[in-house]
Backbone as ProteinMPNN parsed JSONL, in Angstrom:
{"seq_chain_A": "MRLFPLLFIVLPILEMWLLIEVGGEIGAFNTVALVLLTAMIGFTLLRHQGMATLQRAQQRMAQGQMPAKEMAEGMCLAVGGALLLTPGFITDSFGFFCLIPGLRQLLVGGVLKRMQMRGAAQTQFSGNFQGGQTFDHQASSATKRPDVIEGECKKDD", "coords_chain_A": {"N_chain_A": [[-147.835, 28.935, -55.733], [-149.41, 26.84, -56.569], [-151.47, 27.464, -58.259], [-150.678, 28.644, -60.782], [-149.599, 26.409, -62.254], [-152.611, 24.846, -62.539], [-153.554, 27.516, -63.471], [-152.548, 27.532, -66.588], [-153.733, 25.204, -67.406], [-156.483, 25.669, -67.212], [-156.868, 28.353, -67.971], [-156.639, 27.8, -71.431], [-158.854, 26.342, -71.673], [-160.884, 28.168, -70.802], [-160.509, 30.261, -72.546], [-160.491, 28.911, -75.278], [-162.937, 28.118, -75.008], [-164.704, 30.811, -74.773], [-163.452, 31.832, -77.61], [-165.323, 29.91, -79.065], [-167.432, 30.859, -78.652], [-167.813, 33.217, -79.281], [-167.302, 33.138, -81.767], [-170.255, 31.898, -83.059], [-171.217, 33.925, -82.541], [-170.759, 36.027, -84.142], [-169.521, 35.115, -86.046], [-166.95, 33.196, -87.486], [-164.902, 34.227, -88.636], [-165.149, 37.426, -88.325], [-164.599, 36.557, -85.609], [-161.628, 35.725, -86.325], [-160.458, 37.976, -87.075], [-161.528, 40.109, -85.2], [-159.499, 39.203, -83.636], [-157.097, 39.879, -84.728], [-157.061, 42.163, -84.779], [-156.948, 43.218, -81.939], [-154.328, 42.417, -81.127], [-152.873, 43.719, -82.957], [-153.199, 46.265, -82.179], [-152.677, 46.252, -79.263], [-149.897, 45.804, -79.854], [-148.843, 48.669, -81.184], [-149.803, 49.917, -78.624], [-148.285, 49.004, -76.825], [-145.57, 49.82, -77.605], [-145.576, 52.442, -78.1], [-145.897, 52.966, -75.051], [-143.589, 51.585, -74.218], [-141.163, 53.201, -74.724], [-141.979, 55.606, -74.371], [-141.495, 54.452, -71.397], [-139.052, 53.818, -71.361], [-138.03, 56.163, -71.759], [-138.404, 57.972, -69.227], [-137.309, 56.747, -67.661], [-134.106, 56.834, -68.443], [-134.467, 59.613, -68.134], [-134.524, 59.694, -64.771], [-131.932, 57.83, -64.66], [-130.347, 59.924, -65.626], [-130.5, 61.825, -63.83], [-128.802, 60.417, -61.783], [-130.484, 58.729, -59.953], [-132.591, 55.899, -59.348], [-134.19, 53.994, -61.465], [-136.415, 52.417, -60.483], [-139.274, 51.8, -60.308], [-139.746, 52.454, -62.909], [-138.5, 50.36, -64.147], [-140.056, 48.476, -62.957], [-142.103, 48.602, -64.627], [-141.144, 48.313, -66.82], [-141.286, 45.613, -66.876], [-144.232, 44.872, -66.9], [-145.24, 45.734, -69.089], [-143.702, 44.395, -70.731], [-144.795, 41.645, -70.337], [-147.939, 42.283, -70.192], [-147.526, 42.665, -73.006], [-146.672, 39.816, -73.942], [-149.135, 38.549, -73.205], [-151.148, 39.986, -75.084], [-150.142, 39.343, -77.826], [-151.117, 37.04, -77.29], [-153.428, 34.578, -78.589], [-157.292, 35.253, -77.576], [-159.352, 36.661, -75.532], [-159.593, 36.639, -72.923], [-157.513, 36.894, -72.384], [-156.381, 39.011, -73.495], [-157.476, 40.55, -72.472], [-156.284, 40.98, -69.591], [-153.968, 41.736, -70.635], [-153.894, 44.438, -71.833], [-154.972, 45.788, -69.167], [-152.417, 46.115, -68.623], [-150.974, 47.64, -70.376], [-152.629, 50.147, -70.089], [-151.788, 53.217, -69.196], [-152.766, 54.66, -66.294], [-153.918, 52.289, -65.117], [-151.9, 50.518, -65.362], [-149.937, 51.372, -63.506], [-151.093, 51.208, -61.865], [-150.795, 48.844, -60.835], [-148.332, 48.302, -60.745], [-147.034, 50.346, -58.884], [-148.643, 49.11, -56.63], [-147.669, 46.52, -56.208], [-144.602, 47.394, -55.949], [-144.911, 48.719, -53.482], [-145.896, 46.686, -52.085], [-143.383, 45.175, -51.985], [-141.304, 46.558, -51.189], [-142.576, 46.302, -48.296], [-142.08, 44.225, -47.904], [-139.327, 43.769, -47.663], [-138.289, 45.421, -45.687], [-139.561, 44.374, -43.481], [-137.914, 41.984, -43.945], [-135.165, 43.257, -43.574], [-135.528, 44.461, -40.824], [-135.968, 42.549, -39.477], [-133.359, 40.401, -40.123], [-131.387, 42.259, -39.598], [-131.461, 42.945, -36.898], [-130.763, 40.392, -35.48], [-128.789, 39.084, -35.273], [-127.711, 36.26, -34.802], [-128.177, 35.984, -32.181], [-127.76, 38.611, -30.984], [-128.546, 41.794, -30.65], [-126.609, 44.756, -32.47], [-125.269, 47.372, -32.318], [-126.084, 49.608, -34.811], [-124.378, 52.496, -35.433], [-121.598, 51.42, -34.13], [-118.575, 50.868, -34.352], [-116.911, 48.77, -37.179], [-116.077, 46.553, -35.804], [-117.607, 45.698, -34.004], [-119.688, 45.019, -35.123], [-119.65, 42.929, -36.785], [-118.929, 39.829, -35.329], [-117.708, 37.911, -36.225], [-114.977, 38.587, -37.419], [-111.837, 38.688, -37.014], [-108.926, 40.743, -36.422], [-105.576, 40.37, -37.18], [-102.018, 39.532, -37.135], [-99.579, 37.69, -39.108], [-97.111, 35.415, -39.104], [-94.749, 33.818, -40.495], [-93.116, 31.19, -40.272], [-90.027, 28.869, -40.965]], "CA_chain_A": [[-147.129, 27.947, -56.398], [-149.97, 25.668, -57.536], [-152.005, 28.391, -59.113], [-149.742, 28.301, -62.246], [-150.351, 24.647, -63.266], [-154.088, 25.368, -62.643], [-153.734, 28.229, -64.664], [-152.451, 26.948, -67.994], [-154.507, 23.868, -67.95], [-157.866, 26.256, -67.037], [-156.778, 29.559, -68.929], [-156.259, 27.934, -72.544], [-160.132, 25.877, -72.204], [-161.927, 28.791, -71.263], [-160.222, 31.024, -73.966], [-161.259, 27.982, -76.592], [-164.418, 28.219, -74.816], [-165.294, 31.573, -75.682], [-163.512, 32.374, -78.831], [-165.79, 29.422, -79.835], [-169.16, 31.338, -78.309], [-168.283, 34.495, -80.162], [-167.574, 33.229, -83.434], [-171.293, 31.432, -83.035], [-172.522, 34.929, -82.099], [-170.519, 37.159, -85.104], [-168.687, 34.589, -86.873], [-165.218, 32.703, -87.385], [-163.999, 35.613, -89.492], [-164.903, 38.091, -87.456], [-163.515, 36.315, -84.632], [-160.292, 35.876, -85.858], [-160.283, 39.66, -87.359], [-161.247, 40.748, -83.886], [-158.016, 38.443, -82.263], [-155.794, 40.253, -85.245], [-157.315, 44.082, -84.044], [-156.756, 43.733, -80.726], [-152.911, 42.133, -81.006], [-152.125, 45.239, -83.328], [-153.615, 47.685, -81.243], [-151.938, 46.212, -78.27], [-148.646, 46.316, -79.805], [-148.924, 49.69, -81.148], [-149.784, 50.428, -77.577], [-146.425, 48.478, -76.131], [-144.627, 50.31, -78.5], [-145.646, 54.048, -77.671], [-145.882, 52.91, -73.829], [-142.558, 51.092, -73.831], [-140.769, 54.269, -75.485], [-141.987, 56.742, -72.874], [-141.489, 54.336, -69.991], [-137.767, 53.883, -71.506], [-137.465, 57.696, -71.412], [-138.725, 58.284, -68.354], [-135.766, 55.693, -66.921], [-133.088, 56.947, -68.83], [-133.844, 60.899, -67.077], [-133.921, 59.401, -63.872], [-130.464, 57.296, -64.187], [-129.216, 61.12, -65.842], [-130.266, 62.696, -62.198], [-128.434, 59.663, -60.457], [-131.314, 57.793, -59.5], [-132.557, 54.427, -59.617], [-135.532, 53.928, -61.618], [-136.785, 50.962, -59.979], [-140.72, 52.342, -60.968], [-139.613, 51.979, -64.904], [-138.201, 49.432, -63.985], [-141.118, 47.39, -63.009], [-143.337, 49.153, -65.389], [-141.595, 47.248, -67.899], [-141.489, 44.353, -67.229], [-145.291, 44.719, -66.958], [-145.222, 45.838, -70.078], [-143.589, 42.962, -71.575], [-145.681, 40.746, -69.914], [-148.53, 42.702, -71.281], [-147.239, 42.763, -74.378], [-146.583, 38.606, -74.178], [-150.551, 38.332, -73.637], [-151.883, 40.533, -76.189], [-149.668, 38.49, -78.625], [-151.721, 35.04, -77.239], [-154.824, 34.614, -79.044], [-157.863, 34.948, -77.237], [-160.063, 37.574, -75.492], [-159.054, 36.748, -71.644], [-155.401, 36.823, -72.034], [-156.363, 40.685, -74.536], [-158.185, 41.811, -71.727], [-154.964, 41.505, -69.249], [-152.921, 42.32, -71.688], [-154.591, 45.899, -72.095], [-154.56, 46.035, -67.719], [-150.817, 46.173, -68.197], [-150.378, 48.321, -71.302], [-152.993, 51.41, -69.991], [-151.039, 53.429, -68.151], [-153.372, 54.342, -64.883], [-154.024, 50.599, -64.649], [-150.299, 49.505, -65.425], [-148.982, 52.591, -62.653], [-151.915, 51.009, -60.094], [-150.243, 48.012, -60.305], [-146.935, 48.565, -60.327], [-147.438, 51.204, -57.118], [-149.311, 48.001, -55.235], [-146.557, 45.722, -56.146], [-143.223, 47.849, -55.202], [-145.124, 48.893, -52.187], [-145.708, 45.015, -51.128], [-141.972, 44.317, -52.158], [-140.686, 47.397, -50.09], [-142.888, 46.003, -46.939], [-141.378, 43.017, -47.282], [-137.624, 43.717, -47.506], [-138.031, 46.53, -44.78], [-139.714, 43.327, -42.744], [-136.564, 41.106, -43.554], [-134.024, 43.64, -43.447], [-135.462, 44.208, -39.616], [-135.298, 40.862, -38.879], [-131.782, 40.163, -39.935], [-130.114, 43.208, -38.339], [-131.493, 43.17, -35.342], [-130.789, 39.281, -34.591], [-127.633, 38.47, -35.757], [-127.045, 35.328, -33.453], [-129.242, 35.981, -31.022], [-127.533, 39.308, -30.146], [-128.32, 42.98, -30.997], [-125.453, 45.467, -32.578], [-125.869, 48.641, -32.693], [-125.246, 49.973, -36.317], [-123.616, 53.327, -35.124], [-120.558, 51.091, -33.591], [-117.406, 50.381, -35.235], [-116.902, 47.474, -38.2], [-115.465, 45.211, -35.291], [-118.785, 45.2, -33.207], [-120.495, 44.964, -35.967], [-119.192, 42.077, -37.438], [-118.154, 39.545, -34.408], [-116.721, 36.664, -36.791], [-113.757, 39.093, -37.949], [-110.637, 38.545, -36.23], [-107.738, 41.114, -36.75], [-104.22, 40.043, -36.899], [-101.305, 39.624, -38.145], [-99.542, 36.447, -39.416], [-96.14, 35.26, -39.119], [-94.266, 32.167, -41.441], [-91.818, 30.155, -39.49], [-89.721, 28.356, -41.756]], "C_chain_A": [[-148.399, 27.143, -57.122], [-151.26, 26.495, -58.413], [-151.507, 28.384, -60.527], [-150.397, 27.36, -63.246], [-151.598, 24.955, -63.76], [-154.08, 26.55, -64.051], [-153.524, 27.921, -66.296], [-153.031, 25.765, -68.199], [-156.153, 25.037, -67.914], [-158.155, 27.826, -68.054], [-157.256, 28.992, -70.325], [-157.817, 26.821, -72.585], [-160.261, 26.958, -72.467], [-161.662, 29.897, -72.116], [-160.724, 30.184, -75.079], [-162.881, 28.249, -76.475], [-165.238, 29.573, -75.369], [-164.747, 32.387, -76.942], [-164.678, 31.111, -79.53], [-167.221, 29.819, -79.681], [-169.022, 32.398, -79.55], [-168.225, 34.339, -81.412], [-168.73, 32.334, -83.405], [-172.285, 32.87, -83.327], [-172.505, 35.962, -83.797], [-169.546, 36.078, -86.443], [-167.514, 34.688, -87.125], [-164.456, 33.847, -87.854], [-163.841, 36.609, -88.78], [-164.256, 37.652, -86.293], [-162.089, 36.655, -84.687], [-159.353, 37.587, -86.251], [-160.224, 40.273, -86.122], [-160.133, 40.568, -82.964], [-156.968, 39.456, -82.804], [-155.569, 41.604, -84.318], [-156.518, 44.202, -83.168], [-155.019, 43.4, -80.578], [-152.342, 43.363, -82.343], [-152.526, 46.683, -82.62], [-152.333, 47.127, -80.463], [-150.15, 46.401, -78.807], [-148.251, 47.886, -80.226], [-149.168, 50.496, -79.775], [-148.528, 50.327, -76.784], [-145.394, 49.357, -76.571], [-144.136, 51.894, -78.053], [-145.218, 53.789, -75.466], [-144.753, 52.705, -73.393], [-141.739, 52.453, -74.34], [-140.849, 55.193, -73.947], [-141.558, 56.056, -71.588], [-139.861, 54.355, -69.906], [-137.09, 55.42, -71.151], [-137.21, 58.143, -70.063], [-137.258, 57.851, -67.209], [-134.364, 56.284, -67.452], [-132.982, 58.706, -68.09], [-133.91, 60.259, -65.312], [-132.811, 59.064, -63.897], [-129.512, 58.578, -64.801], [-129.145, 61.669, -64.408], [-129.725, 61.76, -61.84], [-129.281, 58.878, -59.603], [-131.864, 56.382, -59.678], [-133.857, 54.087, -60.346], [-136.223, 52.719, -61.552], [-138.174, 50.781, -60.846], [-140.833, 51.414, -62.527], [-139.699, 51.369, -65.081], [-139.247, 48.263, -64.225], [-142.315, 47.758, -63.797], [-143.114, 48.211, -66.515], [-141.267, 46.155, -68.608], [-143.339, 43.836, -67.01], [-145.719, 44.911, -67.906], [-145.039, 44.73, -71.135], [-144.359, 42.061, -71.404], [-147.26, 41.293, -70.335], [-148.52, 42.693, -72.838], [-147.858, 40.767, -74.895], [-148.451, 38.209, -74.19], [-151.381, 38.433, -74.555], [-150.806, 39.62, -77.645], [-150.494, 36.573, -78.594], [-153.395, 35.131, -77.524], [-155.517, 34.281, -78.016], [-158.273, 36.427, -76.132], [-159.723, 37.754, -73.872], [-158.125, 37.39, -71.475], [-155.264, 38.914, -72.203], [-156.34, 41.133, -73.225], [-156.939, 42.033, -70.412], [-153.932, 42.049, -69.32], [-153.154, 43.808, -71.585], [-154.349, 46.548, -70.432], [-153.115, 46.625, -67.981], [-150.443, 46.995, -69.136], [-151.178, 49.572, -70.985], [-152.29, 51.886, -68.838], [-151.359, 53.747, -66.87], [-153.209, 53.406, -64.395], [-152.818, 50.012, -64.166], [-149.516, 50.069, -64.022], [-149.705, 52.253, -61.127], [-151.514, 49.849, -59.681], [-149.596, 47.413, -60.239], [-146.319, 49.233, -58.93], [-147.747, 50.555, -55.719], [-148.136, 47.07, -54.869], [-145.035, 45.824, -55.548], [-143.92, 47.965, -53.788], [-145.281, 47.641, -51.307], [-144.05, 44.815, -51.099], [-140.662, 45.405, -51.015], [-141.486, 46.992, -48.521], [-142.016, 45.2, -46.596], [-139.865, 42.862, -47.235], [-137.318, 44.796, -46.252], [-138.493, 45.062, -43.813], [-138.266, 42.274, -42.829], [-135.394, 41.715, -43.433], [-133.754, 43.722, -41.846], [-135.359, 43.09, -38.909], [-133.885, 40.87, -38.805], [-131.245, 41.218, -39.648], [-130.446, 43.251, -37.171], [-130.7, 41.606, -34.732], [-129.738, 39.046, -35.326], [-126.794, 37.534, -34.52], [-127.025, 35.492, -32.482], [-128.644, 37.705, -30.194], [-127.728, 40.642, -31.005], [-126.863, 43.899, -31.05], [-126.075, 46.81, -32.866], [-125.196, 49.389, -34.039], [-124.537, 51.412, -36.029], [-121.974, 52.728, -34.696], [-119.827, 50.936, -35.265], [-117.505, 48.93, -35.763], [-116.56, 46.105, -37.208], [-116.59, 44.867, -34.56], [-119.843, 44.156, -33.927], [-120.732, 43.353, -36.836], [-117.817, 40.999, -36.38], [-117.193, 38.345, -34.655], [-114.97, 37.029, -37.405], [-112.732, 39.172, -37.051], [-109.335, 39.378, -37.075], [-106.602, 40.481, -36.155], [-103.578, 39.885, -37.321], [-100.772, 37.983, -38.307], [-97.905, 36.463, -39.869], [-95.198, 33.961, -39.586], [-93.053, 31.732, -40.818], [-91.517, 29.279, -40.372], [-88.716, 27.503, -41.12]], "O_chain_A": [[-148.257, 26.853, -58.31], [-151.907, 25.841, -59.232], [-152.301, 27.991, -61.383], [-151.122, 27.356, -64.241], [-151.856, 25.254, -64.926], [-154.479, 26.407, -65.207], [-154.433, 28.131, -67.1], [-152.814, 25.233, -69.287], [-156.844, 24.937, -68.929], [-159.174, 28.235, -68.61], [-158.301, 29.532, -70.687], [-157.966, 26.396, -73.731], [-160.06, 27.386, -73.603], [-162.648, 30.549, -72.46], [-161.438, 30.772, -75.892], [-163.734, 28.478, -77.332], [-166.168, 29.515, -76.174], [-165.331, 33.393, -77.344], [-164.955, 31.398, -80.695], [-168.118, 29.316, -80.357], [-169.786, 32.48, -80.511], [-168.823, 35.051, -82.218], [-168.232, 31.364, -83.977], [-173.364, 33.024, -83.9], [-173.459, 36.424, -84.424], [-169.08, 36.478, -87.51], [-166.874, 35.739, -87.107], [-163.419, 34.255, -87.332], [-162.706, 36.947, -88.444], [-163.314, 38.338, -85.897], [-161.409, 37.331, -83.914], [-158.277, 38.083, -85.917], [-159.224, 40.9, -85.773], [-159.791, 41.239, -81.99], [-156.121, 39.95, -82.06], [-154.661, 42.009, -83.593], [-155.541, 44.95, -83.206], [-154.405, 44.198, -79.87], [-151.149, 43.668, -82.334], [-152.083, 47.83, -82.682], [-151.185, 47.394, -80.819], [-149.333, 47.059, -78.163], [-147.317, 48.371, -79.587], [-148.783, 51.665, -79.736], [-147.894, 51.232, -76.242], [-144.403, 49.585, -75.878], [-143.037, 52.387, -77.796], [-144.386, 54.44, -74.835], [-144.424, 53.291, -72.362], [-142.541, 53.025, -73.603], [-140.134, 55.345, -72.957], [-141.245, 56.788, -70.649], [-139.272, 54.722, -68.889], [-136.068, 55.721, -70.535], [-136.131, 58.602, -69.69], [-136.577, 58.457, -66.381], [-133.435, 56.114, -66.662], [-131.93, 59.143, -67.624], [-132.928, 60.658, -64.686], [-132.125, 59.799, -63.187], [-128.289, 58.551, -64.665], [-128.088, 61.937, -63.836], [-130.16, 61.856, -60.692], [-128.826, 58.378, -58.573], [-131.153, 55.743, -60.455], [-134.756, 53.859, -59.536], [-136.568, 52.081, -62.547], [-138.317, 49.975, -61.764], [-141.452, 50.465, -63.007], [-140.529, 50.976, -65.902], [-139.351, 47.456, -65.149], [-143.413, 47.235, -63.604], [-143.959, 47.538, -67.105], [-141.071, 45.767, -69.759], [-143.668, 42.65, -66.975], [-146.806, 44.353, -68.051], [-145.791, 44.3, -72.01], [-144.74, 41.505, -72.435], [-147.84, 40.403, -70.957], [-149.469, 42.715, -73.622], [-148.77, 40.404, -75.637], [-148.944, 37.63, -75.159], [-152.171, 37.577, -74.955], [-151.585, 39.485, -78.588], [-150.473, 35.565, -79.301], [-154.287, 35.621, -76.831], [-155.101, 33.37, -77.3], [-157.359, 37.241, -76.002], [-159.575, 38.908, -73.467], [-157.865, 38.267, -70.652], [-154.607, 39.751, -71.583], [-155.49, 41.902, -72.775], [-156.62, 43.203, -70.2], [-153.177, 42.632, -68.543], [-152.183, 44.358, -71.066], [-153.696, 47.583, -70.294], [-152.809, 47.683, -67.43], [-149.281, 47.33, -68.905], [-150.612, 50.507, -71.552], [-152.148, 51.282, -67.775], [-150.56, 53.341, -66.027], [-152.528, 53.281, -63.377], [-152.587, 49.344, -63.158], [-148.639, 49.392, -63.485], [-149.407, 52.584, -59.979], [-151.66, 49.518, -58.505], [-149.659, 46.242, -59.865], [-145.45, 48.798, -58.174], [-147.509, 50.858, -54.55], [-147.694, 46.84, -53.743], [-144.393, 44.956, -54.958], [-143.444, 47.247, -52.908], [-144.919, 47.537, -50.135], [-143.548, 44.274, -50.114], [-139.648, 45.085, -50.397], [-140.9, 47.442, -47.536], [-141.325, 45.164, -45.578], [-139.31, 41.862, -46.78], [-136.153, 44.97, -45.893], [-137.466, 44.583, -43.332], [-137.691, 41.89, -41.81], [-134.429, 40.99, -43.192], [-132.691, 43.405, -41.312], [-134.715, 42.832, -37.892], [-133.229, 41.208, -37.82], [-130.107, 40.926, -39.282], [-129.636, 43.636, -36.327], [-130.111, 41.643, -33.652], [-130.123, 38.652, -36.426], [-125.867, 37.785, -33.751], [-126.078, 35.264, -31.73], [-129.014, 37.989, -29.055], [-127.114, 40.673, -32.071], [-126.081, 43.909, -30.1], [-127.091, 47.144, -33.476], [-124.002, 49.654, -34.183], [-123.679, 51.387, -36.912], [-121.067, 53.532, -34.913], [-120.162, 50.904, -36.45], [-118.008, 48.018, -35.106], [-116.689, 44.941, -37.585], [-116.705, 43.656, -34.376], [-120.461, 43.141, -33.605], [-121.758, 42.88, -37.326], [-116.59, 41.091, -36.42], [-116.327, 37.869, -33.922], [-114.081, 36.234, -37.706], [-112.952, 39.973, -36.142], [-108.809, 38.91, -38.085], [-106.528, 40.108, -34.985], [-103.896, 39.926, -38.51], [-101.405, 37.089, -37.745], [-97.444, 37.234, -40.711], [-95.043, 33.096, -38.724], [-91.972, 32.214, -41.155], [-92.487, 28.671, -40.825], [-88.082, 26.689, -41.792]]}, "name": "protein", "num_of_chains": 1, "seq": "MRLFPLLFIVLPILEMWLLIEVGGEIGAFNTVALVLLTAMIGFTLLRHQGMATLQRAQQRMAQGQMPAKEMAEGMCLAVGGALLLTPGFITDSFGFFCLIPGLRQLLVGGVLKRMQMRGAAQTQFSGNFQGGQTFDHQASSATKRPDVIEGECKKDD"}
C-alpha cells in the first residue's frame, strides 16, 4: 500500500520530465499534438474494445454463465481509458497495455488466477477449521452449524 502514495508523487514528476525532454527534441507543438493523438487513438480503441467486451458479457449471461472475465476486462478497460486521458507518455503506455486485447487478456487472466488461488485458500481454511472442529460437508445442516439450536417456544401469561 505504500506504493500508491509514492506513485502519485514520482509518476507526475517522471511524466513532466519526459514531456520536457520530448518537447526539447520535437518541439512543444508536436509534443502536444502527439499527446492529443494518443488520447484520440486510445478513445477509439476503448470504444471498440468496450463494446466487444460488453457483447461477450451479454452472450455469457444469456447462456446462464457468470461473465467474471468480461467484468475484469471491463475494469481493465476503464483503468486503461483513464490512463490514456491523463497527459503523458508513461501513463499512455500503461493505458495502451490495458486496451490491446492480447495483453489485456494476459493481465486479466493472471489477476483472476491469483484471485482464485487466494479464494480457494481462504475457503479451505475457513471451511475446515470452524471453532477448532472439522465438519463433514455431506452432513446435515445441524452438524454443519453447531450454533443453531432448534426448539419450540411457549409464551406464559
